[in-house]
VOGU-3710 file (C-alpha; in Angstrom, 3 decimals, decimal comma):
1> mapktrvskk> -0,439/-0,088/-0,150  1,193/3,234/-1,268  2,394/5,691/1,768  -0,013/8,610/2,243  1,166/12,285/0,358  0,356/15,147/3,070  0,331/18,200/1,640  -0,080/21,809/4,353  -2,526/24,040/3,453  0,469/26,229/3,073
11> qeasrasqgt> 1,800/24,318/0,141  -1,699/24,193/-1,040  -2,302/28,309/-1,006  1,146/28,225/-2,857  0,138/25,985/-5,788  -3,261/27,720/-6,105  -1,539/31,362/-5,876  0,714/29,884/-9,204  -2,555/28,762/-10,916  -3,814/31,856/-11,047
21> stsnislgng> -0,386/34,154/-11,588  -0,351/32,476/-15,228  -1,907/32,069/-18,053  -1,507/31,689/-21,978  -1,849/35,032/-23,832  -2,368/34,651/-27,428  0,240/36,141/-29,796  -1,008/35,275/-33,621  2,189/32,901/-33,989  1,716/30,696/-30,837
31> nlqssdeeyd> 0,944/31,162/-26,804  3,116/33,082/-24,111  3,200/31,944/-20,827  3,286/35,099/-18,575  3,490/35,779/-14,766  1,847/39,180/-13,555  4,934/40,621/-13,240  5,390/40,206/-17,347  1,681/41,643/-17,629  2,914/44,670/-15,430
41> gltnaeliay> 5,443/45,308/-18,183  2,796/44,960/-21,297  2,339/48,496/-23,136  -1,950/49,913/-23,200  -1,735/48,720/-26,676  -0,507/45,672/-26,136  -3,417/44,833/-23,332  -5,826/46,171/-25,645  -4,510/43,931/-28,162  -4,532/40,721/-26,101
51> inaraqdpvv> -7,713/41,198/-24,708  -9,230/41,773/-28,001  -7,175/38,323/-29,656  -9,277/36,345/-27,050  -12,668/38,167/-27,007  -15,428/36,275/-28,368  -18,124/39,117/-28,152  -17,858/41,345/-30,918  -18,896/44,306/-28,400  -15,447/43,804/-26,538
61> ekllsvlgrr> -13,503/44,283/-29,459  -15,483/47,631/-30,265  -15,536/48,827/-26,546  -11,694/48,265/-26,521  -11,576/50,194/-29,614  -13,272/53,070/-28,090  -10,193/52,597/-25,086  -7,843/52,691/-27,352  -8,332/55,919/-28,908  -9,365/57,545/-25,232
71> laskfadqle> -6,034/56,511/-23,972  -3,961/57,547/-27,341  -5,940/61,140/-27,082  -5,088/61,085/-23,352  -1,713/61,082/-24,011  -1,708/62,902/-26,422  -3,185/65,829/-24,378  -0,654/64,924/-21,617  2,201/65,529/-23,791  1,040/68,991/-25,031
81> adkrsrsivi> -0,041/70,338/-21,580  3,622/69,679/-20,475  5,024/71,059/-23,326  2,756/74,159/-23,182  3,514/74,141/-19,413  6,727/75,669/-20,306  6,514/77,713/-23,414  6,186/81,278/-24,130  4,849/83,411/-26,815  7,125/85,737/-28,042
91> sglaesdgnt> 5,185/88,789/-29,882  7,233/92,180/-32,399  9,767/90,176/-33,083  9,938/91,202/-37,140  9,825/88,726/-39,943  12,478/87,795/-42,197  13,277/89,493/-45,468  11,013/87,995/-48,256  13,878/87,458/-50,399  15,489/84,702/-47,737
101> nqteslkele> 15,451/81,685/-48,013  14,024/79,159/-45,241  17,005/78,046/-43,473  18,513/81,562/-43,055  15,124/82,849/-41,646  14,909/80,150/-39,483  18,806/80,905/-38,203  18,045/84,570/-38,174  14,652/83,814/-35,762  17,056/81,519/-33,505
111> ekvsnvldal> 19,380/84,753/-33,522  16,410/86,830/-32,507  15,078/84,544/-29,968  18,668/84,148/-28,631  19,021/87,841/-27,672  15,561/87,890/-26,362  16,104/84,974/-24,031  19,438/86,943/-23,156  17,609/90,193/-22,145  15,040/87,682/-19,749
121> nthcrpmdiy> 18,490/86,281/-18,385  17,121/82,875/-18,477  20,559/81,291/-19,186  18,778/78,320/-20,993  18,903/76,623/-24,824  15,480/76,889/-26,219  13,802/73,095/-26,972  12,157/74,760/-30,153  11,436/77,783/-31,523  8,926/78,373/-34,756
131> rmgkfdpsrs> 6,619/80,927/-35,691  2,561/80,569/-35,454  -0,002/80,930/-38,185  0,156/81,404/-41,894  2,994/84,182/-42,815  0,971/87,800/-43,391  2,947/90,235/-45,019  1,090/92,731/-43,100  2,099/92,307/-39,672  4,949/89,483/-37,651
141> rlvkvvlpst> 3,551/86,236/-36,759  3,878/85,353/-33,419  6,899/82,958/-32,097  6,576/80,210/-29,677  9,411/79,008/-27,084  9,456/75,680/-25,532  11,984/76,200/-22,993  13,681/73,282/-20,779  11,637/73,096/-17,790  9,393/75,390/-16,145
151> fywrralana> 12,128/76,934/-14,037  13,229/78,922/-16,839  9,604/79,358/-17,808  9,154/81,692/-14,643  12,001/83,316/-15,129  11,672/84,370/-18,636  7,478/85,602/-17,252  9,660/86,940/-14,158  12,113/89,275/-16,201  9,159/90,132/-18,768
161> rllrdagfpd> 9,934/93,858/-17,238  13,450/93,849/-18,494  12,709/93,819/-22,345  12,369/97,956/-22,749  15,395/98,722/-20,907  17,220/95,692/-23,133  16,312/97,308/-26,586  13,275/95,440/-26,832  10,217/98,275/-26,313  8,148/96,804/-28,614
171> vyvrrsmtse> 8,646/92,935/-27,676  6,287/91,523/-25,386  6,188/87,958/-23,377  3,444/85,998/-22,640  2,977/82,274/-21,472  1,066/80,346/-23,961  -2,389/79,686/-23,666  -5,442/77,338/-24,371  -7,864/78,854/-26,726  -10,165/79,124/-23,387
181> erkreyelrq> -7,326/80,779/-22,184  -6,731/83,066/-24,643  -10,206/84,151/-24,835  -10,190/85,148/-21,236  -7,220/86,937/-21,437  -8,574/88,827/-24,434  -11,801/89,604/-22,539  -10,084/90,882/-19,765  -7,595/93,214/-21,864  -11,245/94,800/-23,363
191> aarernkgka> -12,378/95,453/-19,842  -9,269/96,765/-18,555  -9,325/99,148/-21,597  -12,734/100,156/-21,172  -12,187/101,025/-17,481  -8,727/102,889/-18,906  -10,664/105,002/-21,086  -10,335/109,238/-20,375  -8,004/108,537/-17,760  -4,364/110,214/-17,587
201> hrewvvyrge> -2,787/106,916/-16,500  -3,306/103,196/-16,712  -5,181/102,170/-13,340  -6,389/98,641/-14,508  -4,237/96,040/-15,701  -4,217/92,381/-16,705  -2,287/90,299/-14,640  -1,860/86,382/-14,276  -5,111/85,898/-15,183  -7,092/88,685/-13,284
211> lvrvsdlnrn> -7,726/92,105/-13,695  -6,348/94,395/-11,371  -4,997/97,927/-10,104  -1,877/99,472/-11,067  -1,642/100,573/-7,537  -2,304/97,359/-5,660  0,181/95,659/-7,906  3,005/98,218/-7,183  2,133/97,785/-3,830  2,343/94,175/-3,419
221> rsgnm> 5,428/94,061/-5,310  7,004/97,085/-2,991  5,708/94,625/-0,258  8,002/91,515/-1,267  11,162/94,076/-1,470
//
């Protein structure tokens, strides 16, 4: 008579755990035995593809397709938000001469932006520089500058007041904004213009997305010195 084999509850739990932590994933050209840790290493697109390959319900396929598009859109939005959070927009930089070729125009633009950044004391090299919108001979296009980090972004905006004394009286710097933020900014500027009508000096300005009195702004600045 064969001796009885005793299995402890701990061993049974261990076997059960191993059984639930592995499964086969169809790859189209065979099956892959994977553990939970290996699942964690898969990208969202791979997970969706594997689930879709194993699903029999056509509704599941449609739902996964919608989920995939949402994830891709969310990721793109996050990248754009990160880029915008460290971007500035420069206005007042003259366009290149119409006879200048594209390469020379880009070099000229980079040099102009470099001079502005020097005046702002940013001490950094921009990640990207480009004109916004289509060329219009009647006016200069805005220039978007993507900086390495929000540290340099804050520094550039904080030092915008230095541009006039540095020889850039007609050059202005602001943060990069979404279309909704630009609309809000425009409405605030219109409101400030209306309040300043008929006054010898500007009493109202737009500061950090709000309509504020110049006197209050100067008082706050002097209080921080």
